ZAMARGU-4260 file (C-alpha; in steps of 0.2 Angstrom, whole numbers, plus 5000, padded with zeros to 4 digits):
<rodrens>
0) 5746/5492/5796 | 5757/5485/5809 | 5772/5477/5802 | 5775/5463/5815 | 5776/5447/5805
5) 5786/5455/5791 | 5799/5462/5804 | 5800/5445/5812 | 5803/5435/5797 | 5815/5448/5790
10) 5826/5445/5805 | 5827/5426/5802 | 5832/5429/5784 | 5845/5441/5789 | 5853/5429/5801
15) 5855/5417/5786 | 5864/5430/5776 | 5876/5435/5790 | 5879/5418/5796 | 5896/5416/5788
20) 5903/5428/5801 | 5893/5421/5816 | 5903/5404/5818 | 5920/5412/5818 | 5933/5403/5830
25) 5934/5410/5847 | 5922/5420/5857 | 5924/5439/5854 | 5909/5450/5856 | 5900/5450/5840
30) 5893/5468/5836 | 5879/5470/5824 | 5873/5488/5818 | 5854/5491/5814 | 5849/5507/5806
35) 5834/5515/5797 | 5818/5523/5799 | 5801/5518/5805 | 5803/5500/5798 | 5819/5498/5809
40) 5811/5507/5824 | 5797/5494/5824 | 5779/5497/5828 | 5774/5479/5832 | 5765/5479/5849
45) 5769/5466/5862 | 5750/5463/5863 | 5750/5455/5846 | 5762/5441/5850 | 5748/5428/5852
50) 5743/5429/5834 | 5760/5423/5829 | 5755/5406/5837 | 5740/5405/5825 | 5750/5399/5811
55) 5760/5382/5813 | 5774/5390/5802 | 5777/5404/5815 | 5772/5396/5831 | 5789/5390/5835
60) 5795/5408/5834 | 5783/5413/5847 | 5790/5400/5859 | 5807/5407/5857 | 5800/5425/5860
65) 5793/5420/5877 | 5800/5414/5893 | 5792/5400/5904 | 5782/5414/5913 | 5774/5419/5897
70) 5783/5436/5897 | 5795/5442/5883 | 5811/5433/5885 | 5826/5442/5891 | 5842/5436/5881
75) 5857/5430/5892 | 5870/5434/5880 | 5863/5448/5869 | 5864/5467/5874 | 5857/5482/5865
80) 5860/5501/5864 | 5846/5510/5855 | 5848/5528/5850 | 5832/5537/5844 | 5821/5552/5848
85) 5820/5569/5840 | 5832/5584/5843 | 5822/5589/5858 | 5822/5572/5866 | 5837/5562/5858
90) 5842/5548/5870 | 5848/5531/5872 | 5840/5515/5879 | 5852/5500/5883 | 5853/5484/5893
95) 5850/5466/5890 | 5839/5462/5874 | 5821/5460/5877 | 5805/5466/5870 | 5802/5485/5871
100) 5816/5491/5860 | 5805/5496/5846 | 5797/5514/5843 | 5798/5524/5859 | 5790/5540/5865
105) 5804/5542/5878 | 5820/5535/5871 | 5827/5530/5888 | 5811/5522/5894 | 5805/5504/5891
110) 5792/5503/5877 | 5778/5492/5872 | 5784/5489/5854 | 5797/5479/5845 | 5807/5480/5829
115) 5819/5468/5820 | 5831/5468/5834 | 5821/5457/5845 | 5820/5440/5835 | 5837/5445/5826
120) 5845/5444/5843 | 5836/5429/5849 | 5841/5419/5833 | 5859/5426/5834 | 5860/5420/5852
125) 5856/5402/5847 | 5868/5403/5832 | 5884/5410/5841 | 5891/5403/5858 | 5897/5420/5863
130) 5892/5437/5868 | 5882/5449/5856 | 5880/5467/5855 | 5867/5476/5844 | 5869/5494/5841
135) 5853/5501/5834 | 5849/5519/5828 | 5832/5523/5820 | 5821/5537/5818 | 5804/5538/5809
140) 5801/5548/5793 | 5819/5549/5788 | 5826/5548/5770 | 5842/5541/5762 | 5843/5556/5750
145) 5844/5569/5764 | 5844/5563/5782 | 5855/5548/5780 | 5865/5555/5765 | 5883/5549/5768
150) 5898/5560/5764 | 5903/5552/5748 | 5886/5556/5740 | 5891/5575/5742 | 5878/5589/5745
155) 5860/5587/5740 | 5857/5593/5723 | 5841/5602/5718 | 5835/5597/5700 | 5829/5609/5687
160) 5811/5604/5691 | 5813/5607/5709 | 5821/5624/5706 | 5807/5629/5694 | 5794/5625/5707
165) 5802/5635/5720 | 5803/5650/5709 | 5785/5649/5705 | 5781/5648/5723 | 5791/5664/5726
170) 5803/5655/5738 | 5820/5661/5743 | 5830/5648/5734 | 5846/5651/5743 | 5837/5650/5760
175) 5829/5634/5755 | 5846/5627/5749 | 5854/5632/5766 | 5840/5624/5776 | 5842/5608/5766
180) 5861/5608/5768 | 5859/5609/5787 | 5848/5593/5787 | 5859/5584/5774 | 5868/5569/5782
185) 5863/5574/5800 | 5856/5557/5805 | 5871/5548/5796 | 5882/5558/5807 | 5872/5553/5823
190) 5872/5535/5818 | 5891/5534/5816 | 5895/5545/5831 | 5884/5534/5842 | 5892/5517/5836
195) 5909/5524/5840 | 5903/5531/5857 | 5896/5513/5862 | 5912/5504/5855 | 5923/5516/5865
200) 5916/5510/5881 | 5908/5494/5878 | 5907/5489/5897 | 5895/5503/5900 | 5882/5493/5890
205) 5889/5475/5892 | 5895/5475/5910 | 5904/5458/5909 | 5914/5463/5893 | 5933/5460/5894
210) 5944/5470/5883 | 5955/5455/5881 | 5941/5445/5872 | 5939/5459/5860 | 5925/5463/5848
215) 5921/5461/5829 | 5909/5472/5819 | 5900/5457/5811 | 5887/5465/5801 | 5876/5480/5797
220) 5857/5479/5793 | 5848/5493/5784 | 5828/5494/5784 | 5821/5510/5777 | 5813/5517/5761
225) 5796/5525/5763 | 5802/5543/5763 | 5812/5541/5748 | 5797/5532/5739 | 5786/5547/5743
230) 5799/5560/5738 | 5793/5566/5721 | 5804/5581/5721 | 5820/5571/5723 | 5814/5557/5711
235) 5803/5566/5698 | 5802/5550/5687 | 5799/5538/5701 | 5785/5528/5691 | 5796/5525/5676
240) 5809/5512/5675 | 5825/5518/5683 | 5816/5532/5692 | 5825/5527/5708 | 5842/5525/5701
245) 5848/5539/5712 | 5843/5529/5727 | 5854/5514/5721 | 5869/5527/5720 | 5866/5534/5737
250) 5864/5516/5745 | 5881/5511/5737 | 5889/5527/5744 | 5881/5523/5761 | 5888/5506/5761
255) 5906/5512/5756 | 5906/5526/5769 | 5899/5515/5784 | 5913/5503/5780 | 5926/5516/5779
260) 5920/5526/5794 | 5920/5510/5805 | 5936/5503/5797 | 5928/5487/5792 | 5931/5486/5773
265) 5921/5470/5770 | 5908/5471/5783 | 5893/5461/5778 | 5879/5472/5774 | 5860/5468/5772
270) 5847/5478/5764 | 5829/5475/5770 | 5819/5478/5755 | 5803/5488/5759 | 5788/5477/5758
275) 5772/5488/5760 | 5762/5491/5744 | 5765/5483/5728 | 5762/5493/5712 | 5770/5507/5702
280) 5784/5517/5711 | 5785/5505/5725 | 5790/5491/5713 | 5803/5503/5705 | 5810/5507/5723
285) 5812/5489/5727 | 5822/5486/5711 | 5833/5501/5716 | 5836/5494/5734 | 5842/5477/5727
290) 5853/5485/5713 | 5868/5488/5725 | 5869/5469/5728 | 5872/5466/5709 | 5888/5477/5709
295) 5904/5468/5707 | 5912/5477/5722 | 5898/5471/5734 | 5896/5453/5728 | 5897/5441/5742
300) 5896/5454/5755 | 5880/5464/5752 | 5863/5455/5751 | 5845/5460/5750 | 5830/5452/5760
305) 5813/5454/5752 | 5799/5458/5765 | 5784/5460/5752 | 5780/5441/5751 | 5774/5442/5769
310) 5762/5457/5767 | 5747/5445/5762 | 5750/5436/5778 | 5749/5452/5788 | 5733/5457/5780
315) 5725/5440/5784 | 5730/5443/5803 | 5724/5461/5803 | 5707/5455/5797 | 5706/5444/5812
320) 5709/5457/5825 | 5709/5476/5824 | 5723/5476/5836 | 5735/5473/5822 | 5730/5489/5813
325) 5738/5505/5818
</rodrens>
């Protein structure tokens, strides 16, 4: 099912959480980093915008998303750099923020879909009287336990159940381990490398940027979860209480490492809690995603935004028009 409304409402919640850093004195370039898998890529089609206006609660949002000509608004003070694509077509799209920076077949070409970045940027532009840069890195089908695994988490460790299963299948265990090691942390590395690449030459993406005004990395937004939820090998007890405790540990390592690698020790960090489904292991994963916000070291700087409450609304919209289903 298309996640349009969940993504849109999520972004509004994120702005509230990160608001403390938005109204800082002066007008440096505010930089927000968005990362994750298909949730963050965004699969909400521009053709579905009209349905947002069907509900009085979301109709004002639609007005902010469209310009006087009826086309998606182009932000005056918000720019974006978006890195996505596979190993064979990895690429960057950048420019002033508008619709089309969601999932893309060609990373460098305008798309017909949006992700959380669109209304996030629109809302931030209203809240901050200065320039804003969004750096987004997202790829579908990526896990935290392998693809985005950060350095502090160490190498991926196969549990006894996994090793036994490989033996029964006659697999070359050392080969499997080597293949896993090659994948581990690959997308974390791409993310950090791209953020640093953009910040090293901001004027390439934000033409009017003046080095004298400076920039501030004001927040990080993470929206992911599906691939970890489905990984019964890494999380063999996923349906049991605590079955995703490892995800919480990996998330905490991720937050620490991102802050360290970008030299922002207290960078505000928001976890978008996966909203699809609602029973069994999905509920356990949500608990694990929220858990880092309860750690003493993260209190006041790390928050979680629930997206599940909006799933019923999505279903009601989907029943009205099959365009909302994918």
